[in-house]
Each structure stands twice: as C-alpha cells, then as structure tokens.
N, C-alpha and C positions, 0 to 999 in steps of 0.2 A: 650601425644605428645604436646610441648608447641608451641603456635601460636604468632609469632613475628607480631609487628606492621607493618612491611615491608610487610609481608606476607598477611594481611588484606588489604593493599593499594593496592597490585598486584591483589588480587581476585577482589577488587572492579571494578579496571581499567579494567580487562579483562572482567567482566561482562558487564560493559557498553560498550566497544568495540564490544562485541558480539551482544549486542542489536543493535547497530547502524549498524553492518553489515547485520544483519537479516532485519531491516527496508529497507535498501538499496535493498536488493534482494527481498523482498516481495512486496514493494511498486509498482514497474512495472505491476506487475501481478493483484493487487488490482485496479490500474488505469485502465488497460484494461477492468476489469469486470465492473467498474462503468461507463466508458465511452460508454460501449455497451448497457447499459440499460438507459442512460441518453438522453435527446434530443440533436440532433446533433448540434442544433445553441448554447446551452450551452456549449458544448464541444469546439467548434471554437472559442467562445468568451472568453474561459479560465475561466469559472466560476465553472467548475468541477475540485476539487482538492483532497478533501478527500472524499466527499460523493456525491452521485448522485443528479441531479438537474432534476426536471420535468421527472420522471421515465416513460419511454415508452419502449414497446417491439416491436415496428415497425420494426426494424431491424432483430429480431428473425423471426417475420411474413414472411418478404421478404424471409429470408433465407431458411424457410420451404416451402414456396410456390415455390421457384426456383427448 
C-alpha cells in the first residue's frame, strides 16, 4: 500500500493533536497531586506549576488524624 505525502501530514497533525488533548486532560490531575504535596504558601503564591515546591505531607497527616 502506497502512503501519500498528504497521509503523512494528516498522521503527524492528528498525533500532535492527540498529544495536546492528552496534556489538557492530564494536567489538572497532575496539578492536584503536586499541589497536595507542596507547601500551601508556594501553591498560593503561584510557584507550583509543573513540579512540587517544598514538599510536605502535612495535609495528608491532618487528613489521617481527622
């Protein structure tokens, strides 16, 4: 089966589109996870974007104590 140049372009376009959609869907879940283990003041000041800052598990300790 012969693959045309247009088919390659469409494949690349849809692969990029699917990657962008996956990022849009998965980022909120990732943000909740890193925000839950980051220091609250770092989250409130906007320092937490992709990776946690000042990792602490105090929120989980309070949750388990409750």
